[in-house]
N, C-alpha and C positions, 0 to 999 in steps of 0.2 A: 586579410581583413575578415574579421568575424561577422556573420551575417545571422540575423534573427531567425531566419528560415531554417538554418542548420539546427539550431536548438530547438525548434518547433517540431522538426521532423524527427529528431531523437526522441522528444517528449512523447510524440504521437506513437512511435513504436514501442515505447516502454507502456504506455498506457494500453495500448492493444494488446501486448504480451500479457500484462497484468489482468485485464478483463478476460482474456481467454483462459488464464489460469485458474481465475476465480469460477468461471462458468463450468469448466470442464472436469476439474479435479475433484476427487472424493476425500482425499487425504487432508486432514485439517491444517497440517503444517504447510502443505502446498498452497491451500487457500490463503493462509496467512502470508506467504510469501508473494502471492499475486496481489494482495491489498498493499503490500509494502511497495511493489512496482508502481502501482496506481499512484500511492502518495509521492513516491519520487518523481514520477512525471510531472505532478503538480509542483513540486518544488523547483524543477527545471523551468517550468513556465513562469513562476514567481520571480525567479532570479533573472531569467532572460528578459522579461518584460521590465524589470526593474533597471537592468543595465542599459538596455536600449531605449529606455523612456526617460532618459536624463539623469541617471545615476542617483535617484532618491533612494532611501533605505526602506522604503515599505515593503518591496517584494522580500527583501533579506529578513525582515522582521516577520513577515507572514510564513516564510520558509522555515524560520526557527521555530514558531509556533506549531507548523506541521510536523517538524522532527520530534518535538516534545509530545505531541499527540500520538504519534507513531510508536513512540517508546512506550507510553501508557497503554496504547492498544495491544501492542505485543505482550506486555506483561499480563494484561487481563485475559486475553484471547489464549495465551499459552496455559494459564491456570485452569481455564474452562477445558481445553484440550486434554490436560493432565487428568482433570476430574472425569471426563468422558471416558478416558483410558481406564482409570481406576474402577469405574463401574461396569464397563462393558468389554474391556480387555480388547479393544480396537479404537483407532482414531479416525475411522470413516464417519464423515459428517451425516451421511445419511441414516446411519443407525443411531444418531442422537435423538431422533423422534421416539426412540424405544423408552427414553427416560420420562416420557409424560405419563407411562402407565404404572 
C-alpha cells in the first residue's frame, strides 16, 4: 500500500540534492539541473497530496503548470548561459559578474 510518507521522503531527498547543487556548483548547466530537481520535488509533493487528499485534480493541474514553467525557465536560462559563453568563453556563473563592466 502506498503511503504519503514515502513520497514525501523522496521529495525531500530530491529537494535537498537540488538545493545542494544550486549552492555548490559554479557551472551554469549544473545550477540549472539543480533548479530542475527542486521543481521536480515540488511536482512530487503536488501530485502526492492530490492523490492522498481525496483524488482532486488540483495537484495535477499545479504540477502541469510547474512543468510548463520549468520548460520556459530552461529555455531562457540556456539562452543566458550561451550568451555568457559567447562573451566570456566560460560557463562559470561566478564570472558572469564581469558582464557588468
